[in-house]
C-alpha positions in Angstrom: -19.0 56.6 4.2 -17.9 55.2 0.4 -14.7 53.9 -0.3 -14.5 53.8 -4.3 -17.8 52.3 -5.8 -18.4 50.5 -2.5 -20.7 51.7 0.6 -19.3 51.1 4.3 -22.7 50.8 6.3 -22.3 48.7 9.2 -25.8 48.9 11.8 -25.1 48.7 15.0 -25.6 45.1 15.9 -23.0 44.3 13.3 -19.6 42.8 14.3 -17.2 44.9 12.3 -13.4 43.7 11.0 -10.8 46.3 10.0 -7.5 44.9 8.9 -4.1 46.3 7.5 -0.3 47.4 7.8 1.0 50.2 9.3 0.5 51.6 5.9 -3.0 51.9 6.2 -3.2 53.5 9.5 -4.8 57.0 8.4 -7.5 54.3 6.6 -7.9 52.7 9.9 -8.1 55.5 12.0 -11.0 57.1 9.8 -12.8 54.0 10.2 -12.8 53.7 13.6 -13.5 57.4 13.8 -17.0 57.3 11.8 -18.2 54.4 13.6 -21.3 54.6 15.9 -19.8 54.5 20.3 -22.1 51.4 20.2 -20.0 49.5 17.3 -18.2 45.6 17.9 -15.7 44.1 16.9 -11.6 43.9 16.1 -8.9 45.6 14.6 -5.6 44.0 13.2 -2.8 46.3 12.7 0.7 44.7 11.1 4.0 46.5 11.8 7.5 45.6 11.1 8.8 46.5 14.7 7.5 47.0 18.4 8.5 50.7 18.5 5.6 51.3 15.7 3.1 50.7 18.2 0.7 53.4 19.1 -2.3 54.4 20.8 -5.7 54.1 18.3 -9.1 55.4 19.6 -11.7 52.9 18.8 -15.2 52.5 20.0 -15.5 51.2 23.5 -16.6 47.7 22.4 -13.2 46.8 19.9 -10.6 45.1 20.4 -7.6 46.1 19.4 -4.6 43.8 18.5 -1.1 44.6 17.5 0.9 41.9 14.9 4.6 42.7 15.0 6.4 41.0 11.8 9.7 40.6 13.6 7.9 38.4 16.6 6.6 36.2 13.9 3.1 37.4 13.9 0.9 37.7 10.3 -1.8 39.6 9.9 -3.1 36.7 7.2 -3.2 34.1 9.5 -5.1 36.2 12.4 -7.9 37.2 10.5 -8.7 33.6 8.9 -8.9 32.7 12.7 -11.0 35.7 14.0 -13.2 34.9 10.5 -13.6 31.3 11.3 -14.5 32.0 15.1 -16.9 34.6 14.4 -18.2 33.1 11.0 -19.3 29.9 12.2 -20.5 27.6 9.7 -24.4 26.5 10.9 -27.0 24.8 9.5 -29.7 27.1 11.1 -28.3 30.4 11.1 -26.2 32.5 8.6 -23.2 35.1 10.3 -21.7 38.3 8.8 -19.1 40.5 9.5 -18.3 44.2 7.6 -14.7 43.8 7.1 -12.3 46.5 6.0 -9.1 43.9 4.8 -6.4 46.4 3.3 -5.2 44.0 1.1 -8.6 43.2 -0.4 -9.3 47.0 -1.2 -13.4 48.1 -0.8 -15.3 47.1 2.5 -17.5 44.6 2.3 -19.7 41.7 4.2 -18.3 38.5 4.6 -20.9 35.7 5.6 -20.8 32.6 7.0 -22.4 30.9 3.9 -19.0 31.9 2.2 -17.2 29.6 4.3 
């Protein structure tokens, strides 16, 4: 899949992060629909109110979390917390995540070497 100049091509063993607001639900659905059944990762969707939460089809090894702004939940904090867990700083091993984050535009690979 191509997003502008960026190519979205995570492998089966790669961890994936998809994060956005209700405004990007169509893109999130498209990304999830193109992933292999064995893909694993995390989806965060930030909405204004609970009544905006809906069912999202995702690969079985994905966790989908709806964040409700009116309850004080925040997309940026949730993404940062998840990445800090998935990209631990280690002197012996590099960790990476394929990510599409709405505010950042194009998908990219994030690495523990960046932290």
